[in-house]
N, C-alpha and C positions, 0 to 999 in steps of 0.2 A: 606431243603435238607436232604436226608436220605443216610445211608451207609449200604451196605449189606456185610455180610461175608458168605461164603459157604464152607461147610465141606461135605466130602463123605466117605462112606464105601464101595462103589461099584467099583470093579475093572475096568470094562469097561467104567465107567463114571468118574473115578477118575481124569483122565487128563483133562476132560472137565469141571469137577466141583471142581476144586482145591479151596483152601481157597482164598477168595478175599475180598477186600473192595472197594466199588464203590459208587458214589453219586446217590441219587434218590430224586426227588422233591415230597414232601408230600402234597403240596398245602398250601394255606394261613392258614387254620384253623389247620392244622396238626392233625386233628382228625383221619385221615386215609390216607394211601398211596393207591392210585387207584390200583386195581388188574393189569390193563393193564401196569401201570408203573413197578410193581414188576416183571411181566412176561418179559417185555422188557429189564429191567436191568439184570435179570439172563441170558437171551439169549445173550445180548451184552457182558457181562463179560466172559461167556463161550467161545464165538467166539473169543474175545480178547486174552484169555489164550491159546486157542488150535488151532485158525485159522479156526475152523469149528463151525457153529452155530448148536445148538440143532434142531431137527426136529420141536419141538414145546414145549412151556411152557404154562401151564394152571393153573391159580389160581381161586378159586371159588367165591372169594369176595374181597373187599378192606381190606388191612391189617390195623387193628386198631393201632393208634399211641400211645399205651400204653405199658410201660415196662412189659414184660411177656406175651404179647398177641401172640397167636400161630394160625397158619392155615396150611393146607396141600395143596400143589401145586403138579402138575405132570410135570415131565421133560421127554421128549422123545428124545432118541439118537439112531441112527441106528435102528429104528423100535421098541426099547425096551423102555417101559415107566416105570418110577420109581416114587414113592412118594417122596416128599421133604418137610420136616417140616420147616416152617418159624417161627422164634421166635424173637420178638422185644427185643433187649438187652438194649436199652435206648431210651428215647424220651425226647426232650427238645425243646419246641416251634415247629418250622417247621423242626427240625432235628430228624429224626427216624432212628435208627440203628438197623439192624436185621441180624441174622444168618440164613443160609440155610443149613440143614442137609439132605443130600440125602440118602435114604434108600438103604440097600444092595441088597434087593430082588426086582424084578419087582413088580409094583403095583399089589396089590391083592393077591400076593403069600405070604404064611406063615401065613395068617390070619385064624382063626378058626371060 
């Protein structure tokens, strides 16, 4: 089982992506949390917190079940897509805990 926490700096997504903790199944080997599970959990928790599901959540790969592992997913709300950094905060057997930090700017903005 995995636990996710989400934090945001983006005003329009702040309500949708408030700090949360929720279970996620990492599978038997706990070597990684499937991307589809990470996406579904983020969407489910945002919907539970706000009453509205995001338009979409997309993660490029499975989340490694190793403390400190990171990946970037995209969350779309009201047609605006923002990057979200997923960071594994701890991993113990099949328990993988991770934080989600939603960027302040829409995906791709502010990059040089």
